[in-house]
N, C-alpha and C positions, 0 to 999 in steps of 0.2 A: 718235515724233518726226514732226513735220510740216515741210514746206518749201514756200516760195512764191518764184518768180522772176518778175521783170517788168522792163521797161525804163521809165525815167521819161521826161519830156518832152524831155530833151536827148539821149536815146539811150543813156544810161549804164544799167548793170544794177544792180538792187537785189535782194538775197537776204535772205529772212526765214526763220529756222530757229526752231522751237519745240520744247522738250523738257519735257514734262509728267511725265517719269519721275523716280524717286527716285535715279537715278544719272546721272553725266555721260555724254555720248555724243561720240564722235569723228566729224568730218565730213571726207570727202574727195570733192570734187565737181569735175567737168569739165563746163562748159557747151558742148554740142555745136553750139550756134547761133552762137557767137562766141568769140573768144579772150578769156580771162579775165585775161590779163596786166595788171598795174598795181597801183595802191594802192587800198585800200578803207577808208573810215571805218567804224569798228566801234562800234555802239550796243548796250549790254548792259542788258537788262531782267531783273534777277535777283531772285528772291523775297527779301523783306526788305531789298532794296537800292535801292528806288525813292525818288526825291526826295519830300519831304513838302510841297513848295510847288507852285505852278503853273508853276514854271520848267521849260523844256525840258531833256530829258536830253542831256548833252554826249557827243560821241564820245570814245573812248579817245585818250590823248595821242599815241600812235604809231599810224599807219595799218597795216593788215595788208598786207604785200607779197606779191603772188601772181605766180608764174611761169606754170605751166601748169594747176595745179589749186588749188582752195581747200582749205586744211587748217586746221581749228580745232576746239576743244573747246567743247561746249555744257554748261554746268553743269546740275545737276538743277534742275527747275522754273524754266526761264529762256526768254527769247526773245532771239535775237541778230539784229541787222540789219546787213548789210554793204552799203555804198553806194559804188559805183565812183566814184573821183575823176576 
């Protein structure tokens, strides 16, 4: 599993998690540089579930609510992007 964390131009955090394995992985993350509390838009890039057009991938209908740490599951062969609102 790979992870990448960065701040975008408005100072909000973006987390990218990639799971190239054949099984799902659980994530539990605390960003020691800032408080992670808040809502995050979730974008899921899942094998065999990508759009077939040039259309942008939409976030999940419900944002991920985070209190002190990020908790989520990464399906097998997927990339998950969390964008702080």
